[in-house]
N, C-alpha and C positions, 0 to 999 in steps of 0.2 A: 239230504239238504248239507250243504258244506259250507261252514264259514268263515272267510278270510281273514287273515290276520296280518295286520299289519303290524313293520320292523316299529319297535318303539322310537319315540323320537325324543330328541332334549324336553320339549316339553310334557309329553307323558311321565318321563322322572321327574322332573321338576315338579308336576302334582301327585303323584304318589308318595315324593318322596317330602313334600310339605301335608300333605292328610298323614303321613308317620308322625308327621312332629307336629301336631297339631294339639295331641293329648298332655307331651312334655312339655311343650310350653305354655300351655294350659297349667298343667300341674303344678308347675314350677312358679307362672305366675299365683294363685290360689297357696301353695308353701309361703311367698313373699309374702300375700294378703295374712295369713295366718300370724303368722312374727309378728308382722305390726300390730298387729291386733293383741299380742302377749304381751308386748312390750307397753304399748298404750295401759292395757289392763293394769301391769306390773307397776307401771308409774304413780297410775291412780292409788293404786294399794299404799306405796312408800309413801304418796304424799299423806293418805291417812294414819297410817303410822307416825309421821313428822305431825300431824294435826294433835291426835290422840296424847302424844306427850307433850307436845305443846299447852295441851289443855289443863293436862293432869297436875302440869308443873305452875300455871295461872293457878289452878284451883287451893293448890299447896299454898299457894305464898299468900294467897288473900285470906281478909279476917275471917272472913265464915264459911268456910271449904264446904261446897255442895257433894257426899257424901257419893251419892247415887249417878252423880256426872264423873264420878272419879271412876268409880269401878265399873260402868259401862265403858271407858275410854281404857283403862287397865286390862277388861276382858278383852274387846279390840284387837290392842297390841298382842296379847295371849295370843288368839287365837288365829291369826296374821302371822305372827313369827313362824307357830306351828306348819303352815302352809308356804314359808317362805324362799324354800331351795325348791320348791313344784314351779314357780315362776321364773326360773330360770332352765329352760329345757334349750340344748343345740342347738345354733342358729338364729338366735336370738339377740346376737352378739351386734357390735361395733364391726366384727370381720364378715358381718352377715350387710354389710349397708345401712344397716339400721340405723335410725337416730335416739342413741342411748349413752346413758353414759356407767353403762355396766361395762370392764375391763374386761376381756379375752383369760384375763387370770382365774376367772369362775371357772370357765372349762377348762381352761389347764393345770390347775390346781384346786380340781371338786374335793378331795378329800381335806384340807386349809378350809374348804369355803363351808364344806355340810359343816366343819366344827366350829368353826365360827358364828354359823346360822344356829347353828345347837345353842351355844353359851347366848345368845341374842333370846332366844327358845325359852329358855330355863329362867334369866333372869325376867323377862315377862311374866312365866308365868308366877313366882315368885311377888312381883311387883301386885299381879290381880289377885293372888293370896290374902297379898295383906289388905290389901283395898277389901276385900268378900270380908274381915275380918275390920274394918272400919280401924286396923293402926294406923294411924295415920303421922303417928310420931315416926315413923322409920321409913315411911313412903318414900322421903326425900333420897334417903341411899335409895333407896329399891331405885328411886324412876334415874337415879348416876350411875346405877350399872346398867342399867338400860341404854342408856345414852352412850357408856362409855363402851358397851359394846355396839353399837350402830358404828360410832367413831372407829374402834380399831377392823371393823369390817369396811368400811370405805376406804380406810389411806390404802387399804390391796387390792380393793375391786372395785373403786367406782374411781371414773377419772377425773371427777372436775372438784375433790376433795383436796 
């Protein structure tokens, strides 16, 4: 039995090209969805950092600071600071069409960004260590160093500061 072959038509070509392009389209949507999730997670963690610094500051200014709360929040700062550079994978900036304040300088000046993230990490670790030792007298200075490292980074790498 001989099969009859028909000439490809425009509809055949359109169908075939559509089927071939479908995985690319689905893949690009998955990547966009992943990037959006990464940005949302990053923003949530950055809010946690801000809240932790605010909590520590309030506690240090109170008449009876709650040491365990300071220690808990300082540990959160140190842990998040160690992870911070990983929150900014390539393709999660404004140039990807995402709703983020992260400027493209994060990716165009990676050495500077990494150095500033390291400063933040070291300041956060120092704060956490002082909190663990209950050295409340020096914690305000350590907290200032953490805040300064945040501000310095924001000036170069964040849109709305």
